[in-house]
C-alpha positions as a Markdown table, in Angstrom:
| # | Residue | x | y | z |
|---|---|---|---|---|
| 1 | Met | 2.5 | -6.2 | 2.2 |
| 2 | Gly | 2.2 | -4.0 | 5.3 |
| 3 | Leu | -0.6 | -1.9 | 3.8 |
| 4 | Val | -3.8 | -2.7 | 5.7 |
| 5 | Tyr | -4.0 | -4.0 | 9.3 |
| 6 | Leu | -7.2 | -5.0 | 11.0 |
| 7 | Gln | -7.5 | -5.9 | 14.7 |
| 8 | Gly | -8.6 | -9.4 | 15.7 |
| 9 | Lys | -9.2 | -11.0 | 12.2 |
| 10 | Asp | -7.0 | -12.6 | 9.6 |
| 11 | Met | -6.8 | -11.1 | 6.1 |
| 12 | Gln | -7.0 | -13.0 | 2.8 |
| 13 | Tyr | -5.5 | -11.8 | -0.4 |
| 14 | Val | -4.6 | -12.9 | -3.9 |
| 15 | Gln | -2.2 | -11.5 | -6.4 |
| 16 | Asp | -2.9 | -11.4 | -10.1 |
| 17 | Asp | -0.8 | -14.0 | -11.9 |
| 18 | Ser | -0.5 | -12.1 | -15.1 |
| 19 | Met | 0.5 | -8.7 | -13.9 |
| 20 | Gln | 3.0 | -8.0 | -11.2 |
| 21 | Gly | 2.0 | -5.6 | -8.4 |
| 22 | Ile | -1.8 | -6.1 | -8.6 |
| 23 | Tyr | -3.7 | -7.8 | -5.8 |
| 24 | Tyr | -7.1 | -8.2 | -4.2 |
| 25 | Tyr | -7.7 | -8.5 | -0.4 |
| 26 | Glu | -10.6 | -8.9 | 2.0 |
| 27 | Gly | -11.1 | -9.1 | 5.7 |
| 28 | Ile | -13.4 | -8.4 | 8.6 |
| 29 | Leu | -13.1 | -5.0 | 10.4 |
| 30 | Arg | -13.7 | -5.3 | 14.1 |
| 31 | Gln | -13.0 | -2.5 | 16.6 |
| 32 | Lys | -10.5 | -0.7 | 14.4 |
| 33 | Gly | -8.2 | -0.9 | 11.4 |
| 34 | Ile | -5.6 | 1.2 | 9.7 |
| 35 | Cys | -4.5 | 1.8 | 6.1 |
| 36 | Ile | -0.9 | 2.9 | 5.9 |
| 37 | Pro | 0.5 | 5.0 | 3.0 |
| 38 | Ser | 2.4 | 2.8 | 0.5 |
| 39 | Gly | 2.6 | 4.8 | -2.7 |
| 40 | Lys | 0.1 | 2.5 | -4.4 |
| 41 | Leu | -3.3 | 3.0 | -5.9 |
| 42 | His | -5.9 | 1.6 | -3.5 |
| 43 | Phe | -9.6 | 1.0 | -4.0 |
| 44 | Thr | -11.7 | -0.1 | -1.0 |
| 45 | Trp | -15.3 | -1.3 | -0.7 |
| 46 | Lys | -16.9 | -1.0 | 2.7 |
| 47 | Gln | -20.7 | -1.0 | 3.6 |
| 48 | Gly | -21.6 | -0.5 | 0.0 |
| 49 | Glu | -19.3 | 2.5 | -0.5 |
| 50 | Leu | -16.3 | 2.8 | -2.9 |
| 51 | Lys | -13.3 | 4.8 | -1.8 |
| 52 | Val | -10.5 | 5.6 | -4.1 |
| 53 | Leu | -7.3 | 6.2 | -2.2 |
| 54 | Ser | -5.0 | 7.6 | -4.9 |
| 55 | Phe | -1.5 | 8.2 | -3.7 |
| 56 | Tyr | -2.5 | 9.3 | -0.2 |
| 57 | Val | 0.3 | 10.2 | 2.3 |
| 58 | Gln | -1.6 | 10.1 | 5.6 |
| 59 | Pro | -2.8 | 7.1 | 7.5 |
| 60 | Ile | -6.5 | 6.3 | 7.3 |
| 61 | Glu | -8.1 | 4.7 | 10.4 |
| 62 | Trp | -11.3 | 2.8 | 10.5 |
| 63 | Gln | -13.4 | 2.5 | 13.7 |
| 64 | Val | -16.3 | 0.2 | 14.5 |
| 65 | Glu | -18.7 | 0.7 | 17.2 |
| 66 | Asn | -21.1 | -1.6 | 19.2 |
| 67 | His | -19.0 | -4.7 | 18.5 |
| 68 | Asn | -20.1 | -4.9 | 14.8 |
| 69 | Glu | -18.2 | -6.8 | 12.2 |
| 70 | Ile | -17.9 | -5.1 | 8.8 |
| 71 | Pro | -16.5 | -6.8 | 5.7 |
| 72 | Ile | -13.9 | -4.8 | 3.8 |
| 73 | Tyr | -12.6 | -5.5 | 0.3 |
| 74 | Gly | -9.9 | -3.9 | -1.7 |
| 75 | Val | -7.8 | -3.8 | -4.8 |
| 76 | Val | -4.2 | -2.5 | -4.7 |
| 77 | Ile | -2.4 | -1.5 | -7.8 |
| 78 | Asp | 1.3 | -0.6 | -8.2 |
| 79 | Pro | 2.0 | 3.0 | -9.3 |
| 80 | Arg | 3.7 | 1.8 | -12.5 |
| 81 | Tyr | 0.2 | 1.5 | -13.8 |
| 82 | Glu | -2.2 | 4.3 | -14.7 |
| 83 | Ile | -5.9 | 3.5 | -14.2 |
| 84 | Gln | -8.3 | 4.5 | -17.0 |
| 85 | Gly | -11.5 | 2.7 | -15.9 |
| 86 | Asn | -14.4 | 4.8 | -14.7 |
| 87 | Glu | -15.7 | 4.8 | -11.1 |
| 88 | Gln | -19.1 | 3.5 | -12.0 |
| 89 | Glu | -17.7 | 0.3 | -13.6 |
| 90 | Ile | -15.3 | -0.1 | -10.6 |
| 91 | Gln | -18.3 | 0.1 | -8.3 |
| 92 | Gln | -20.2 | -2.5 | -10.3 |
| 93 | Phe | -17.0 | -4.7 | -10.1 |
| 94 | Phe | -17.0 | -4.6 | -6.3 |
| 95 | Glu | -20.8 | -5.3 | -6.2 |
| 96 | Gln | -20.2 | -8.5 | -8.2 |
| 97 | Ile | -17.4 | -9.5 | -5.9 |
| 98 | Val | -19.3 | -9.1 | -2.7 |
| 99 | Ala | -22.3 | -10.9 | -4.1 |
| 100 | Glu | -20.3 | -14.2 | -4.2 |
| 101 | Pro | -20.6 | -16.3 | -1.1 |
| 102 | Thr | -17.0 | -17.6 | -0.8 |
| 103 | Phe | -13.5 | -16.3 | -1.0 |
| 104 | Val | -12.6 | -18.7 | -3.8 |
| 105 | Gln | -15.5 | -17.4 | -5.9 |
| 106 | Arg | -14.6 | -13.8 | -5.2 |
| 107 | Lys | -11.0 | -14.2 | -6.2 |
| 108 | His | -12.1 | -15.7 | -9.4 |
| 109 | Ile | -14.2 | -12.6 | -10.2 |
| 110 | Phe | -11.1 | -10.5 | -9.4 |
| 111 | Arg | -8.8 | -12.5 | -11.7 |
| 112 | Asp | -11.3 | -12.8 | -14.5 |
| 113 | Lys | -12.6 | -9.2 | -14.6 |
| 114 | Trp | -10.3 | -6.7 | -12.9 |
| 115 | Glu | -8.2 | -5.8 | -16.0 |
| 116 | Asn | -11.2 | -5.0 | -18.2 |
| 117 | Val | -12.6 | -2.9 | -15.4 |
| 118 | Phe | -9.6 | -0.9 | -14.3 |
| 119 | Leu | -8.0 | -0.7 | -17.7 |
| 120 | Pro | -4.4 | -0.4 | -16.5 |
| 121 | Lys | -1.9 | 1.4 | -18.7 |
| 122 | Arg | 1.8 | 1.6 | -18.0 |
| 123 | Val | 3.1 | 5.0 | -17.0 |
| 124 | His | 6.1 | 6.8 | -18.7 |
| 125 | Pro | 9.1 | 4.4 | -18.9 |
| 126 | Leu | 11.2 | 6.9 | -16.8 |
| 127 | Leu | 8.7 | 6.8 | -13.9 |
| 128 | Glu | 8.5 | 3.0 | -14.1 |
| 129 | Gln | 12.3 | 2.8 | -13.9 |
| 130 | Val | 12.4 | 5.2 | -10.9 |
| 131 | Asp | 9.7 | 3.2 | -9.2 |
| 132 | Arg | 11.6 | 0.0 | -9.7 |
| 133 | Met | 14.9 | 1.4 | -8.5 |
| 134 | Ile | 13.3 | 2.8 | -5.3 |
| 135 | Thr | 11.2 | -0.3 | -4.6 |
| 136 | Glu | 14.0 | -2.8 | -5.2 |
| 137 | Thr | 16.2 | -1.0 | -2.7 |
| 138 | Asp | 13.4 | -0.7 | -0.1 |
| 139 | Gly | 13.6 | 3.1 | -0.4 |
| 140 | Lys | 17.3 | 3.3 | 0.2 |
| 141 | Ala | 18.2 | 4.4 | -3.4 |
| 142 | Val | 19.7 | 7.9 | -3.5 |
| 143 | Met | 18.0 | 10.2 | -6.0 |
| 144 | Glu | 21.2 | 11.8 | -7.3 |
| 145 | Asn | 22.4 | 8.3 | -8.2 |
| 146 | Ile | 19.1 | 7.4 | -9.8 |
| 147 | Ala | 19.2 | 10.5 | -11.9 |
| 148 | Tyr | 22.8 | 9.9 | -13.0 |
| 149 | Glu | 22.1 | 6.3 | -14.0 |
| 150 | Leu | 19.1 | 7.2 | -16.0 |
| 151 | Gly | 20.6 | 10.3 | -17.7 |
| 152 | Tyr | 18.2 | 12.9 | -16.2 |
| 153 | Thr | 18.5 | 15.7 | -13.7 |
| 154 | Thr | 16.9 | 15.2 | -10.3 |
| 155 | Arg | 14.7 | 18.2 | -11.1 |
| 156 | Gln | 13.4 | 16.6 | -14.2 |
| 157 | Ile | 12.5 | 13.4 | -12.4 |
| 158 | Glu | 10.9 | 15.4 | -9.5 |
| 159 | Lys | 8.8 | 17.4 | -11.9 |
| 160 | Met | 7.5 | 14.4 | -13.8 |
| 161 | Phe | 6.9 | 12.3 | -10.6 |
| 162 | Lys | 4.9 | 15.1 | -9.0 |
| 163 | Arg | 2.8 | 15.6 | -12.1 |
| 164 | Glu | 1.9 | 11.9 | -12.2 |
| 165 | Tyr | 1.5 | 11.2 | -8.4 |
| 166 | Gly | 1.1 | 14.5 | -6.6 |
| 167 | Tyr | 4.4 | 14.0 | -4.6 |
| 168 | Gly | 8.0 | 13.6 | -5.4 |
| 169 | Pro | 10.2 | 10.5 | -5.5 |
| 170 | Lys | 11.8 | 11.2 | -2.1 |
| 171 | Met | 8.3 | 11.0 | -0.5 |
| 172 | Phe | 7.7 | 7.7 | -2.4 |
| 173 | Ala | 11.0 | 6.4 | -1.1 |
| 174 | Arg | 10.1 | 7.3 | 2.5 |
| 175 | Met | 6.9 | 5.3 | 2.2 |
| 176 | Ile | 8.6 | 2.3 | 0.6 |
| 177 | Arg | 11.3 | 2.4 | 3.4 |
| 178 | Leu | 8.5 | 2.4 | 6.0 |
| 179 | Gln | 6.9 | -0.6 | 4.4 |
| 180 | Ala | 10.2 | -2.4 | 4.6 |
| 181 | Ala | 10.4 | -1.6 | 8.3 |
| 182 | Leu | 6.9 | -2.8 | 8.9 |
| 183 | Arg | 7.7 | -6.1 | 7.2 |
| 184 | Lys | 10.8 | -6.4 | 9.4 |
| 185 | Met | 8.8 | -5.7 | 12.5 |
| 186 | Glu | 6.3 | -8.4 | 11.6 |
| 187 | Glu | 8.8 | -11.1 | 10.5 |
| 188 | Asp | 11.6 | -10.6 | 13.0 |
| 189 | Thr | 9.9 | -10.1 | 16.4 |
| 190 | Gly | 13.3 | -10.5 | 18.1 |
| 191 | Ser | 14.8 | -7.3 | 16.7 |
| 192 | Thr | 14.7 | -4.1 | 18.6 |
| 193 | Phe | 13.4 | -0.9 | 17.0 |
| 194 | Ala | 17.0 | 0.3 | 16.9 |
| 195 | Gln | 18.1 | -2.7 | 14.9 |
| 196 | Ile | 15.1 | -2.3 | 12.6 |
| 197 | Ala | 16.0 | 1.3 | 12.1 |
| 198 | Glu | 19.6 | 0.5 | 11.2 |
| 199 | Glu | 18.7 | -2.4 | 8.9 |
| 200 | Thr | 16.1 | -0.5 | 6.9 |
| 201 | Gly | 18.2 | 2.6 | 6.3 |
| 202 | Tyr | 17.2 | 5.2 | 8.9 |
| 203 | Ala | 19.8 | 7.5 | 10.3 |
| 204 | Asp | 19.1 | 6.5 | 13.9 |
| 205 | Pro | 16.2 | 5.3 | 16.1 |
| 206 | Ser | 14.9 | 8.8 | 16.5 |
| 207 | His | 14.6 | 9.2 | 12.8 |
| 208 | Phe | 12.7 | 5.9 | 12.6 |
| 209 | Gln | 10.3 | 7.0 | 15.3 |
| 210 | Arg | 9.6 | 10.3 | 13.6 |
| 211 | Glu | 8.9 | 8.7 | 10.3 |
| 212 | Phe | 6.8 | 6.0 | 11.8 |
| 213 | Arg | 4.6 | 8.6 | 13.6 |
| 214 | Arg | 4.4 | 10.6 | 10.4 |
| 215 | Phe | 3.0 | 7.8 | 8.3 |
| 216 | Val | 1.2 | 5.6 | 10.9 |
| 217 | Gly | 0.1 | 8.2 | 13.4 |
| 218 | Met | 1.5 | 6.3 | 16.5 |
| 219 | Thr | 4.8 | 5.0 | 17.8 |
| 220 | Pro | 6.2 | 1.6 | 16.6 |
| 221 | Lys | 5.5 | 0.2 | 20.1 |
| 222 | Gln | 1.9 | 1.3 | 20.1 |
| 223 | Phe | 1.4 | -0.1 | 16.6 |
| 224 | Gln | 3.0 | -3.4 | 17.5 |
| 225 | Ala | 0.8 | -3.8 | 20.6 |
| 226 | Glu | -2.4 | -3.0 | 18.6 |
| 227 | Tyr | -2.0 | -4.7 | 15.3 |
| 228 | Phe | 0.7 | -7.4 | 15.2 |
| 229 | Arg | -1.6 | -10.1 | 16.4 |
| 230 | Ser | -3.4 | -9.7 | 13.1 |
| 231 | Asn | -2.2 | -10.7 | 9.7 |
| 232 | Pro | -1.1 | -7.7 | 7.5 |
| 233 | Val | -1.8 | -7.3 | 3.8 |
């Protein structure tokens, strides 16, 4: 899903079968890793510490010293859901997961218990529709067209979106478009960055480079060299 990349080790993940847009992942952090903004709710567990990455818009890098290997676990939830569970219960949920010795057992804990711990509740139907329209077009949807189709003004949508997530729908669309570009880079290694920029809706290669640096903190070429030998989640 183009959200978390770790150098040197494969990632494993499992999506919940009953609710779309919810999944659990785990991997081994060696040397460095990066978490790229995606517009999703993201809960990570590393070295006994819970981090709640709620709608962050900057890349988060992890560094490991002295050739250590650190397990990392996470739950990612689509922004169409609002989470009502408390942090203590979420922490206990991760403690139960990491206590299991195998990935198969850990994913069963996730599937059996996540919903009762995180208590997901759907957001306002308007926000859910905007999320869907932006996501289904890989961030290419035009806000004026969305507003017209839904019968709202762009200002009304912007205000409601910001109140719920802390940023507007245009920022969300930018993150979704970058996710599409990351998938393209991973899946189609024969494409140039100019081709990727054109196919994913950027105005030109320079625009793509600027947006990539904005959300990833490095150029596409640097990122490709550092991370694309690993499996992304």
